[in-house]
N, C-alpha and C positions, 0 to 999 in steps of 0.2 A: 691208686684209687681208680683209675680208668679201667684197669683190668678187672677189679672186683665188681664195679658197677656193670660192666659189660657182661660178666658172668651172671650176675643177678637178673639182668634184662633178658638174657638168652633163656634162663630157666623160666622166667615169667612168660615169654613167648611160647615155650613148649608145654608148660603146665597150665597155661591160661589162668594163672593166679597172679595178681599184681604184687609187686614187691614194695617194701617200705624202707628205702635207704635212710641211713642216719647221717653219718659224716661222708659217705661215699657219693658225693655229688660234685659235679664239675664247677670249678671256680672261674674258668675262662672258656671262650668259644673253642680254643684249640683243644682243650680237654674234652669238650662235648663232641667235637668231630672225631677225636680219637676213639671215644666210646662207639660212635656210629660205625666207624671202620671195623672195629672188632666184632660188633654184632652182625653186620651185613656179610662179613667174611665167613662167618659160621653158616649162614643160610644160603650162601652161593651168590652168583652174580645178580645184581639188582635188575628188576624188570623195568625200572624207570626211576625218576626223581621228582620230588616236589620242591617248589621254590615259592618264596613269598617275602614280603617286606611290609612291616607295620609301622606307619609313621616315620620317625627319624631313626628307628632301629636299623641295624645292618641287615641286609638281605641274607636269607638263609637258604640252605639246600639240604635235602635229606633223601637217602635212598629208599626205594620201595621194594620189598621182597619180591623176587621173581615168581615165587609160587603163590603170590597173592594178587596177581594181575589176571583179571577175568574179562572175557568177552561179554558184550551186552546180551542180556537175557539169562545170564547165569543165576543158578541158585547158590546162595552164599550162606554157609553155616558158621555161626559165631556164637560165643558165649555172651549173652546180654546185649544191651543196646550198642549200636554203632552210630557214630556221628556221620552225617552226610553233607557233602559239599559238591555242588555242581561247578565244574571248572572247564576252561578252555585248555586243552592239551595239545601236544605236538608229538607225533611219532617221528623219530629220527630216521631219515633215509640215507643221508651221506654226511660225513664229517670232513672238514678241511683242516686237519690237524686235531690236536687233543681238545682244544677249547673254542673251536669255531664251527658252527653248524652251516653246512653248505646247502642241504635240502632237508625239509621236514614237511609233513602234512598235518593239518589241524585235525583234531578229533574232539568230540564231546565226551567228557569223562565225569565219573562220580568218584570222588575220594571218600574212602571209608576210614573213619577215625576211631581209635580207642587207645587209652593210655595203659602202659605196663607199670605205672607207678601209682601206689595208693598213698593217701594221706595228703597233708597240705603242701608238701614239696612238689606235688604233681603240677602245680600251677607255675612253678618257677621257669623262667624263659630258658635257662641253660639246661635244666633237667628235661624239659620238653625237647629241646634240640638234640640232646644225647639219646633220647628215646625215639629216634627217627622222626622227630617233630610230630609225635603221636600218630603217625600214619599206621593204619591197619592193613589197607589194601587199596585196590584201584579197579574200577570197571571202565572198560574202553568201548565207546560206541561208534557211531558213524563218522565218516571222514568226508571232507569236501576239498579236494586238491586245489580247486580254483577259488577258494574263499579269499576275499580281499579285506577282511576286517581285523587283521592282526594288529593294526595301529589305532584302532578305535578305542576311545576311552570308556565307551559304554556299548553293551550289546543287549539284545532282547533274549530273554530266557524264560524257561518254565521248569519248575521242580514240584512234583507231586509225590507225597508219601501216603499211600493208602487213599483216604478221602481228603487229606489235608493238602491244600495248595500253599506251598512255602514261598514260591516265587512265581510271578506272572507279569512280565513286563521288562522295562529297562533295568539293567544292573551295571554297576561300575566295575570296570576291569582293574584289578590290582596293578598299581604302578602306571596306569594310563595306557599301557600297551602290552599285549600278550607277547608280541615278537621281541620287544626289549627284554621282557622277563625271561624268555627262552635264551636270548643271547647271554644275559647275566648268569643264568643257571649253568650254561655250558662252561663258563669260566670258573664258576665255583666248584662244579663237579670235577673239573680237571685239577683244581688246586687241592681239594679236600678228599677226593676219591680217585678213581682211575679214568675219569672222563666219561663222556657219553659214547655210546656205540649204536650203530643202526639197529632198529627194532625196539629200542627202549622208548618209553613215553615220558615226556616231561609235562607236568601239570603246573599251571601258572598262578594259582590263587583262586579262592572261592568267590563265586558270584553271589552267594547268599550267606547270611549269618549261620553259624554252625547250628544244626538241628539234629535231634537224636531219634533214631528209629528202632523199635523193638523187633525181635524175631517175629516173622509172620507178615511183615510189611512189604508191600510191593512199592518199588521206587521207579519213577519215570522222569526223565529229564530231556530238555530240548534247548538248543542254542540256535538262534536264527542264522541261516547261512551255512551251518555245519551239519546239524542233524539231531538224532535222538540217541538216548541210552536208557537202558532199563535193567533192573535186577530184582530178585526176590530174596528177602532175608529169611533164613530158617534157623531154628534152634539147633545147636549141636546135639546130635542124638546120643543119649546115654544108654548103654546096653543094660538090659535088665538081667536078673539072675537066670543063668542057664543059657544066655545068648553069647555069641562071639566065639 
């Protein structure tokens, strides 16, 4: 089952057409993580990981495709709308073993979200986990090596999409501490994948409810004490007759 679902998801990544699995869906977290490993192995080493925890559910981790990690200011081409989340991230500088971060610098980040699953099963928790927790990509903004807010339960942030202000003010940090989330992510990444390596970015959970942005939208984010991040969404260009 995990091999079939992984193949279907890889095809969905490459064709940009969502798949509709029937019985090929994970029944356990172990199966979902096995699908993750098969998919990310196809696309190469991850550029980072996302982590999060909702209520009493177990914490999750999911790899982010290395070719989908962008620097702030990038023009990003995608098919259709992308979900946007403003997040506290950490760029890994040094590890002390496979599951312990020795040094990391905070970054302000935009997570880009899009599912590769079509139909009602797309909302199932284990299906989303298998589908890289519906991560599409990541935009990495400014850093502040002397930032002291990693254990704050709230931060001030701002997220603007075009003329729409999504967030402007205090926002709750998932899990109450971005640093604790980073530590937990390191352990999960070591258990379920090959662990973290310097240069990768770990994002620690959204500061805003998931919102969707259409191609053509400019996105700007800010987290107090860390800095800013921005990106411009563009439609994937379709070649006309006689081009290419």
